[in-house]
C-alpha positions as CSV (number, residue, x, y, z in Angstrom):
1,X,-130.3,58.7,90.4
2,X,-131.2,58.4,94.1
3,X,-134.4,56.6,93.2
4,X,-132.3,54.0,91.1
5,X,-129.9,53.6,94.0
6,X,-132.8,52.8,96.3
7,X,-134.6,50.5,94.2
8,X,-131.1,48.6,93.5
9,X,-130.3,48.1,97.1
10,X,-134.3,47.1,97.5
11,X,-133.3,44.3,94.8
12,X,-130.1,43.5,96.6
13,X,-131.8,43.0,99.8
14,X,-134.6,41.1,98.7
15,X,-132.2,38.6,96.9
16,X,-130.5,38.3,100.0
17,X,-133.9,37.0,101.7
18,X,-135.2,34.8,98.6
19,X,-132.1,33.1,97.3
20,X,-131.5,31.2,101.0
21,X,-134.9,30.1,100.7
22,X,-134.8,28.9,97.3
23,X,-131.5,27.0,98.0
24,X,-132.8,25.3,101.1
25,X,-136.2,24.4,98.7
26,X,-134.0,22.9,96.0
27,X,-131.9,21.1,98.2
28,X,-134.6,19.9,100.1
29,X,-136.3,18.2,96.8
30,X,-133.0,16.8,95.6
31,X,-132.7,15.3,99.1
32,X,-136.0,13.6,99.0
33,X,-135.7,12.4,95.2
34,X,-132.4,10.8,96.4
35,X,-134.1,9.0,99.1
36,X,-137.2,8.1,97.0
37,X,-134.7,6.6,94.7
38,X,-133.4,4.2,97.3
39,X,-136.8,3.3,98.1
40,X,-137.5,-0.2,97.3
41,X,-140.6,-0.8,95.1
42,X,-140.3,-4.8,95.6
43,X,-143.8,-6.4,97.3
44,X,-143.3,-7.5,100.8
45,X,-145.7,-9.6,103.3
46,X,-148.0,-10.6,99.9
47,X,-151.1,-12.2,101.4
48,X,-153.5,-14.3,99.3
49,X,-156.9,-14.2,101.1
50,X,-160.8,-14.3,100.4
51,X,-160.5,-17.3,98.2
52,X,-163.6,-17.9,96.8
53,X,-165.1,-19.8,93.8
54,X,-164.7,-17.0,91.5
55,X,-162.3,-14.6,93.1
56,X,-159.4,-13.9,95.6
57,X,-158.0,-11.0,97.2
58,X,-154.3,-10.2,96.9
59,X,-152.7,-7.5,99.5
60,X,-149.1,-6.4,100.0
61,X,-146.8,-3.8,101.0
62,X,-144.3,-1.3,99.4
63,X,-141.6,0.7,101.1
64,X,-142.0,3.2,98.1
65,X,-145.3,4.8,97.1
66,X,-146.3,3.0,93.6
67,X,-149.3,2.0,91.5
68,X,-150.0,-1.8,93.0
69,X,-151.5,-4.0,90.2
70,X,-151.8,-8.2,89.8
71,X,-150.7,-9.6,86.2
72,X,-152.7,-13.2,85.8
73,X,-150.8,-15.5,83.8
74,X,-153.3,-15.3,81.0
75,X,-152.9,-11.7,80.3
76,X,-155.3,-10.2,82.5
77,X,-153.7,-7.1,84.1
78,X,-155.4,-5.3,87.2
79,X,-154.2,-2.1,88.3
80,X,-154.8,0.4,91.3
81,X,-156.0,3.9,90.4
82,X,-153.3,5.7,92.6
83,X,-149.7,5.5,94.2
84,X,-149.9,4.3,97.7
85,X,-147.1,1.7,100.0
86,X,-150.5,-0.6,101.1
87,X,-152.2,-2.7,98.3
88,X,-155.2,-4.5,97.9
89,X,-156.7,-5.9,94.6
90,X,-159.7,-8.2,94.2
91,X,-159.2,-10.5,91.3
92,X,-162.7,-11.6,90.1
93,X,-164.4,-13.4,87.3
94,X,-162.6,-16.4,87.7
95,X,-163.6,-20.3,87.4
96,X,-164.2,-22.4,90.7
97,X,-161.8,-25.1,91.4
98,X,-159.1,-23.8,89.0
99,X,-155.6,-22.9,89.5
100,X,-154.3,-19.5,88.4
101,X,-150.8,-17.7,88.6
102,X,-149.9,-14.1,88.7
103,X,-147.0,-11.6,89.6
104,X,-147.4,-8.6,91.4
105,X,-146.9,-5.2,89.8
106,X,-145.1,-2.1,91.1
107,X,-145.5,0.5,88.5
108,X,-144.3,-0.9,85.3
109,X,-142.0,-3.7,87.0
110,X,-143.5,-7.2,87.6
111,X,-142.1,-9.3,90.7
112,X,-142.5,-13.1,91.4
113,X,-142.6,-14.9,94.9
114,X,-139.5,-15.8,96.6
115,X,-137.7,-18.4,94.8
116,X,-138.5,-17.1,91.3
117,X,-141.7,-19.0,90.8
118,X,-145.3,-17.4,90.2
119,X,-147.8,-16.7,92.9
120,X,-150.2,-19.4,92.9
121,X,-154.0,-19.5,94.0
122,X,-156.6,-22.6,93.6
123,X,-160.3,-21.3,94.0
124,X,-162.6,-22.8,95.7
125,X,-165.3,-25.4,94.2
126,X,-168.0,-23.1,94.8
127,X,-168.7,-19.4,95.0
128,X,-170.1,-19.5,98.5
129,X,-172.7,-17.3,99.8
130,X,-173.3,-13.9,98.4
131,X,-174.9,-12.6,101.5
132,X,-172.8,-9.8,103.0
133,X,-171.7,-10.1,106.8
134,X,-169.6,-7.1,107.3
135,X,-167.8,-6.4,110.6
136,X,-165.3,-3.7,111.5
137,X,-163.0,-2.1,113.9
138,X,-160.2,0.1,114.5
139,X,-156.3,-0.2,115.1
140,X,-154.4,2.1,117.2
141,X,-150.6,2.8,116.8
142,X,-147.7,1.8,118.7
143,X,-148.0,4.9,121.0
144,X,-151.3,3.7,122.4
145,X,-153.4,6.8,121.6
146,X,-153.2,7.8,118.0
147,X,-154.7,5.9,114.9
148,X,-152.9,3.6,113.0
149,X,-152.6,5.3,109.8
150,X,-152.4,2.7,106.9
151,X,-151.6,-1.2,106.9
152,X,-152.8,-4.7,106.0
153,X,-154.8,-6.6,108.7
154,X,-155.8,-10.1,108.3
155,X,-158.4,-12.2,110.6
156,X,-158.6,-16.0,110.9
157,X,-161.5,-17.6,113.1
158,X,-161.2,-21.1,115.0
159,X,-163.7,-23.0,116.5
160,X,-161.8,-25.9,118.5
161,X,-159.0,-27.1,116.2
162,X,-161.2,-26.0,113.0
163,X,-160.2,-22.7,111.2
164,X,-161.4,-20.4,108.6
165,X,-159.8,-19.1,105.9
166,X,-157.7,-16.5,106.2
167,X,-159.5,-12.7,104.8
168,X,-157.8,-9.4,104.4
169,X,-158.4,-5.8,104.6
170,X,-156.8,-2.4,104.3
171,X,-156.5,0.2,107.1
172,X,-157.9,3.6,106.4
173,X,-156.0,6.6,107.8
174,X,-157.9,6.8,111.0
175,X,-157.2,3.4,111.7
176,X,-160.5,1.9,110.4
177,X,-161.0,-1.4,108.7
178,X,-164.0,-3.8,107.6
179,X,-164.0,-7.4,106.7
180,X,-167.0,-9.2,105.0
181,X,-167.5,-12.5,106.8
182,X,-170.7,-13.7,104.2
183,X,-169.4,-16.9,102.8
184,X,-166.6,-17.5,104.7
185,X,-165.3,-21.1,103.9
186,X,-163.1,-23.3,106.5
187,X,-159.5,-23.4,105.7
188,X,-159.7,-26.8,103.7
189,X,-162.9,-25.1,101.9
190,X,-164.9,-28.3,102.8
191,X,-168.1,-26.1,103.5
192,X,-168.9,-22.5,104.9
193,X,-167.4,-21.3,108.4
194,X,-170.2,-20.8,111.1
195,X,-169.3,-17.0,111.7
196,X,-172.1,-15.8,113.9
197,X,-171.0,-17.8,116.6
198,X,-168.3,-17.2,119.7
199,X,-165.0,-18.0,118.2
200,X,-161.2,-17.3,118.6
201,X,-160.0,-14.6,116.6
202,X,-156.3,-14.3,115.1
203,X,-155.6,-11.0,113.7
204,X,-152.1,-10.0,112.0
205,X,-151.4,-6.5,111.5
206,X,-148.9,-5.3,109.1
207,X,-147.4,-1.9,109.1
208,X,-144.0,-2.1,107.5
209,X,-142.7,-3.7,104.6
210,X,-139.5,-4.9,106.4
211,X,-141.1,-6.0,109.6
212,X,-143.1,-9.1,110.9
213,X,-147.0,-8.7,111.6
214,X,-148.1,-7.8,115.2
215,X,-150.5,-10.6,116.2
216,X,-153.5,-10.3,118.6
217,X,-155.7,-12.8,119.6
218,X,-158.9,-12.8,121.5
219,X,-162.3,-14.5,121.7
220,X,-165.0,-12.8,119.6
221,X,-168.9,-13.2,119.2
222,X,-170.2,-12.1,116.1
223,X,-173.9,-13.3,117.1
224,X,-174.3,-10.3,119.3
225,X,-172.4,-7.6,117.6
226,X,-170.3,-6.7,114.6
227,X,-167.8,-4.0,116.3
228,X,-164.6,-5.8,117.2
229,X,-162.7,-4.6,120.1
230,X,-160.0,-2.1,119.4
231,X,-156.5,-3.2,118.4
232,X,-153.5,-1.6,120.2
233,X,-150.3,-2.6,118.4
234,X,-148.2,-1.2,121.5
235,X,-146.9,-3.0,124.7
236,X,-150.1,-2.0,126.5
237,X,-152.1,-4.7,127.3
238,X,-155.7,-3.1,126.5
239,X,-156.5,-5.0,123.8
240,X,-160.1,-6.1,124.6
241,X,-162.2,-3.0,125.1
242,X,-166.2,-3.8,125.4
243,X,-167.2,-3.2,121.7
244,X,-170.3,-1.4,121.0
245,X,-173.6,-3.0,119.7
246,X,-173.8,-3.6,116.1
247,X,-176.9,-4.6,114.1
248,X,-177.1,-8.2,113.7
249,X,-179.2,-9.7,111.2
């Protein structure tokens, strides 16, 4: 009898400790589910970049973590393999000098551009050079010392009044990103942009679905290195840090 009382008391005490933890966990999960339900899956800051004769890249941000995709009007659907808030899809196998329309997908939902029109892109007249010319850099968060974990970054080069086409890349969890300047065109697609010379670089960094991009502009010379100076999103004006020498063709 005494043994049963001890076991019952032990079970009661265990329940006193376990029940609040279980209740807290359930409440937290319900709260997170409610917050997730309020998040928006609408694509924001949609960027069409890296347009070539046979491909282009579509990049965008969503508040909710979803599987992103591109649905071409010809019935071709391209989807990512995993959920996320930062999206980038390369659409390839296209014809030169041809117009394409598409919708952006968030899980099973499809979205048009603002105004209800389909997204539109016209490919270049030629596929351009297939040679790769990789450059890379790193983005630091607004606090000035930690890596920016995720985002979309774009680059536009300028020589005088002439500008290159826009190219885009995703920022990884350590703030790193990479551009391929091989086959880069002028903005009017008249010819290939001379990327291995000194030019003015305009960077735009998108880290939020509802905020404008952070812009950074400085001269850069890809004829001497391939590492882009660190980009800091904060107010500290230390954007231009001497880059380490890279391997140049």
